[in-house]
N, C-alpha and C positions, 0 to 999 in steps of 0.2 A: 203574868208570865211573859207576854209579848213585850210589854213596856220595859221590863228589866233586861231582856236579852240584847236590846240595841246598844245600851252603854257598854256592856261586856264586849260585844263585837267590836265597837269602836276602840275600846281600850286595847284589845288584842292586836288590831291593825296598827295602832300607834306604837305598840311595843315592837312589832315586826319591822316597821319603818325605822325605828331607832336602832335596831340590831343591824339592819342593812347599812345604815349610815355609819355605824361604828366599824363594820367590816370594811367598808370602802376607805375609811380613814386609816385603818391599820395596814391594808395592802391594796392600794389602788391599782397597781399593775396587774395583779391576779384577777381582780374584778373586771378590769378592762378586757383582758384576754378571754375571760368567760363570756362577756357580753358579745365580743366579736364572734366567738365560736357559735353562740346561740343565734345571733343575727344571720350569720352565713348559713347555718343549718335551716333556718326558716325560709331564706330566699332560694336556696338551691335544693333543699331536701336532702342534703348530704352533709356529713360532718367534715369540716376542713380545718387543718391545723392552723393555729394563729402563728404569726411571725415569732421566731424564737427570741428570747431575751438575751441580754449580754452574757449572763452566766451560761445559758444553754449554748450560745455561740462558742464560748471558750471551751466547753466540754466537747462539742462536736469537732472543733478544730484539733483538740488534743487527741481524740480518738482517731481522727483521720491521719494525723502525723505518725501516731504509733503504728497504725495499719500499714502506712507507706514504708516506714522504717523497717518494720519486721518482715513484711511480705516481699517488698522489692529488694530489701537488703539480703534476705535469704536467697531469693532468686538469683541475684547478681553473684553472690558468693558461690552458689552451686554451679552457676555457669562458668565461673573462673576455675573451679575445681575440675569441671568436665573438660575445659580447654587444656588445662595443664596435663590432665591424664591422657588426653588425645595426643599431645606432643610427646609424652613419655612413651606411649604405645607405638608411635611412628618411629621413634629412635630404637625401640626394642626389635623392630623388623631387621635391623642391621647388626644385632648382637651375635656373638659367637655361640656355639652350642657344644655341649659335652654330655657325657653319660653321668647320671646321678641315681640316687636311691631314696625312696620314700621312707621317712622316719616315723611320721605320724599323719594320720588322716581321719578326723573324727569331728562330730558335731556335739557341742556341749550345751547343756540347758542350765541357765541360772534361774532357779525356781523363785528365789527371793525377788529378783527384778523382773521375772517373767520374760526373759530374753534368751535368744539362741545365738550362738556364734560358732564358727567353724575354725578349725586349725589344720593346716596342711604344711608339714615341715619336711624338708628334704636336704640331702647333702650332695655335694659335688666337689670336684677338684679343679681349681683354676689357679695354677702355680702352687697353691696350698689348699688344704681342706677347708671348705666353706659350708655354711648352713644357710638355708633360705626359708622364708615363711610367707612369700608373696606369690602364690601359685598362678595368679591371673594378672596380666599386665593392665587390664582395664579396671582393676579395683575389686573390692569385696562386696559391692552392692548387687542384690538380686531382686527380681520382680516378685518372687514368692519363696516360701520355705521349700516347696517342691523343687524349684530350680536350684536352690542351694544344696539340697540333698543329692540331686542328680550330679551336681558338679563335684561334690566331695566323694561320691561313690566311684568316680573315675580312677581313684588311686587307693591303694592298699599298702600297708607297711611292708617294707622289703621289696617293693616293686621297683624294677629298673625303669627309669624314665629319661627323657631328653630334657636337659636344663639349658635355658638360654640365659646368658649373662653378659654384662657390659664389660668389655675387655679393659676399659679405662678405670672402672670401679666394679670389681666382681661382687661387691656387696649388693649390687642391683641385679636381680635375677628373677626369673619366672618360669613356669611350666607351660603356660598357654599365652601366646601372644597374638592370637587370631580372634578370640571371643570378645566382641565389643559391647556385650549386653550391660556390663557394669557402667560404661559411659552413657549408654542409652538411658539407664535408670536415672543418672544424674541430670540429664537434659529434661526428662519428663518431670522430675521433682522441681527443677528450676522454673520451667514454664508454668507448672501448676501453682507454685508459690506466687509468681508474678500475676497470674490470672486471678488467684484468690484475693491478692492485695487490691487489684483493680476493682473487683466486685465489692469488696468490703468498703473501699474508699467511696465508691459511687453510692452504696447503700447508706453509709454513715453521713455522707455529705448531701443527701437529698434536701434537707432543710437548709444546709449551708449555701448550696448553689442557688436555692430559691431566694434566700435573703440577699445574697450578693447580686443576683440578677434583678 
């Protein structure tokens, strides 16, 4: 029994060496990365990532560019909207005012899209009868549904209100030209998008910076 076990063991070892050589011949890069990882682990006692390959480098670069394009692009666009809305609100401080009447004030729920939107319509006279649907000069963004409901609850149908309008273009009008919370929401979203893009870029580029460094 002892004499027959040795040849079997040597045959198994020979087959194992042949399989390893075949594996190295098929994919030498993968084997090299595996050896580097095992060697580093033995030396430091911790697993360290091997340098990324060319394909990994391309994927990391693509993800980074997408994160930058989406995050920073969204942040810049929201910043531009906030600046434009701020300028419009500044001009609204010099608009004329007149008496008007609320036609509609309600919150609607789109159950299919699981979204809520509000509508406040009013009428006023500026040379001729006009209708408006932009109650707040700072825009229609709110921090929460509760803030939106509180805003809409300020008006009821047939209520007499003061309407501010642009004498050069009466189609531009509003009911509230002092509430700046809509612009604040835009700035918060803009800075949040830029910060998120920066964090994602740093996280996705960890291996990229290490390779370039």
